[in-house]
DRENLO-256911 format. One record per residue: x, z, y of N, C-alpha, C in turn; residue in one letter. Coordinates in steps of 0.2 Angstrom, whole numbers, plus 5000, padded with zeros to 4 digits. Example, Ala and Ser with C-alpha at 12.3 -4.5 7.8 and 13.67 -1.06 7.14 Angstrom:
REM residues 2
506650394972506250394978506650394984A
506450354989506850364995506450395000S
//
This chain:
REM residues 167
500450004994500050005000500450005006X
501050035006501450045012501749975014X
501849935009502149865010501649825014X
501049835012500449795016500449815023X
500449885024500449905031501049885035X
501649885032502249865035502149795038X
501949745033501849675035501249665040X
500749715040500249705045500549725052X
500849785052501149805059501649755061X
502049725057502549675058502249615061X
501649585058501349535061501049545067X
500749605068500449625075500949625080X
501549655079502149645084502349575085X
502449535080502649465081502049435085X
501449445084500949405088500949435095X
501049495096501049515103501649485107X
502249485103502849455106502749375108X
502449345103502249275104501849265109X
501249305110500849295116501149305122X
501649355123501949365129502449305131X
502749285126503249225127502749165129X
502249155125501849095127501549105134X
501349165136501149175143501649155148X
502249175146502849165151502949095152X
502949055146503048985146502448955151X
501848975150501348945153501448955161X
501649015162501749035169502248995172X
502848985169503348945171503148875172X
502748845168502548775169502048765175X
501648815175501148815181501548825188X
502048865188502448875194502848815196X
503148775191503548715192503048665194X
502448655191501948605193501748615201X
501648685202501448695209501948685214X
502548695212503148685217503248605218X
503148565212503248495213502648465217X
502048495216501548465221501648485228X
501848545229502048565236502548525239X
503048505235503648465238503348395239X
502948375236502648305237502248305243X
501848355245501448365250501748395256X
502348415256502648455261502748415267X
502748445273502848415279503548385280X
503548325283504248295283504748335288X
505348335286505848375289506048335295X
506448365300506748325305507148275303X
507548285298507948235295507548175292X
506948185289506548135286506248095292X
506048125297505748095303506348045306X
506948075307507448035310507647975306X
507747985299507847935295507447875295X
506747895295506247835295506147805302X
506347845307506247825314506847765314X
507447785312507947735312507847675307X
507547685302507347625297506947585301X
506347615304505847575307506147535313X
506647565317506947535323507347485321X
507747495316508147435313507747375310X
507247395307506747345305506547295310X
506347325316506047295322506647245324X
507247275325507747235327507947175323X
507947195316508047135311507547085312X
506947105312506447045313506447005319X
506647045325506847005331507346955330X
507946985327508546935326508346885321X
507946895316507746845312507346785315X
506946805320506546755324507046715328X
507546745331507946705335508446665331X
508646685325509046645321508646585319X
507946595317507546535315507446485321X
507446515327507346475333508046435334X
508546445331509146405332509746445333X
509746505334510346545336510646575330X
510946525326511346545320511946595321X
512146595327512746645328512546715328X
511946735327511646805327511646825319X
511846785315511746805308512246865306X
512846865308513246925307512946995310X
512646985316512247045319511647065314X
511347015312510747025308510947065301X
511547035298511747075292511947145293X
512347155299512547225301511947265302X
511447245305510847285306510447295299X
510447245295510147265289510547305284X
511247305285511647355281511547425284X
511447435290511347495293510647525291X
510147485291509447505288509547525281X
509847485277509847495270510347565269X
510747575273511147635272510747695273X
510347695278509847755279509447765273X
509147705270508747715264509147735258X
509747715257510147735252510347805252X
510447825258510647905260510047945258X
509447925260508847965259508747965252X
508847915248508747915241509247965238X
509847965240510348005237510148085238X
509848095244509648165246509048185242X
508748145238508148165234507448135236X
507448095242506848065244506748005240X
506348015235506247955230505447935230X
505047965234504347955234504247895239X
504147835236504147775239503447765244X
502947795242502347795246502447835252X
502747895251502847945257503347915261X
503847875259504347845263504047785267X
503547755264503247695267502747725273X
502447775271501947805276502347835282X
502947865281503347885287503647825291X
503847775287504047715291503547685295X
502947675292502347645296502247695302X
502247755301502047795307502647785312X
503247785310503747775315503647705318X
503447655315503347585318502847585323X
502347625322501747635327502047675333X
502447725332502747755337503147715342X
503547675338504047625342503647575346X
503047565345502647515349502547545356X
502547615356502347645362502947655367X
503547645364504147655367504347605372X
504547615378504847565383505347525379X
505447465381505947425378506747455379X
506847485384507547505385507647565380X
507147615379507247665375507247645367X
506847595366506947565359507547535358X
507847495363508547465362509047525361X
508947575365509447635364509447665357X
508847675355508747705348509047655343X
508847595343509147545339509947545339X
510247545345510947545345511247615342X
510947665343511147735340511047735333X
510547705330510347705323510847655320X
510947595323511447555320512147585319X
512347615324513047655324513047705318X
512447745318512447795313512347765306X
511947715305511947685299512647655296X
512947625301513647595300514147655297X
514047715300514447775298514247795291X
513647795290513347815283513647765278X
513647705280513847655275514647665274X
515047675279515747685279515947745274X
515447795275515647855271515347855264X
515047805262514747795255515347775250X
515247795244515747775239515647695238X
516047675233516147595232515447575229X
515147615225514547585222513947595227X
513947645231513447645236513447595241X
514047575243514147515248513947455244X
514147445238513947385234513147375234X
512847425232512047425232511747415239X
512047445244511747435251511847365253X
512447345252512547275255512147225251X
512047235244511647185240510947185243X
510647245244510047255247509947225253X
510447225258510447195264510447115264X
510847095259510947025258510246995256X
509947025251509247005248508747005254X
508747055258508247065264508447005269X
509046995270509246935274508946875272X
509046865265508746795262508046795263X
507646855262506946855263506746835271X
507146865275506946855282507146785285X
507646755283507846685286507946635281X
507846645274507746595269508446555268X
508346495269508946445267509446455273X
509346485278509846485284510346545282X
510246585277510646635276511346605273X
511946635274512546615272512646625264X
//
């Protein structure tokens, strides 16, 4: 009879431990899910806003340059490629910092594009110039693989913008 009571107590303790362990695992899963959802819906940081303000400003400049190139000013192609490299460097840097939600990034960029429409031309030009310099610095600081990916992205974007006129 004592063997049966021993095994019954052992099973009861095991079940209690298993329940506690299972509850801990469930709590950890719920917590990590809540943190992931909170991270996705978190307000953008100042760095996020700056990054996508620069991406949007450089996109506006690239579109303007592409229009001028298509109109016959082919000597602007190196400036277009430099601008596209700077914009791609911001995107690559944001990606490496963990910003991988494309929908969120697109929304931030769209909001920045709308804000740029309200800026006077001289302020937009100053923003574009500063962002181009900062993007160039980000590209220069990137490792070989990062520079390769960014330049390939910029070249593909240039091909999209000006088509057969691209070198």
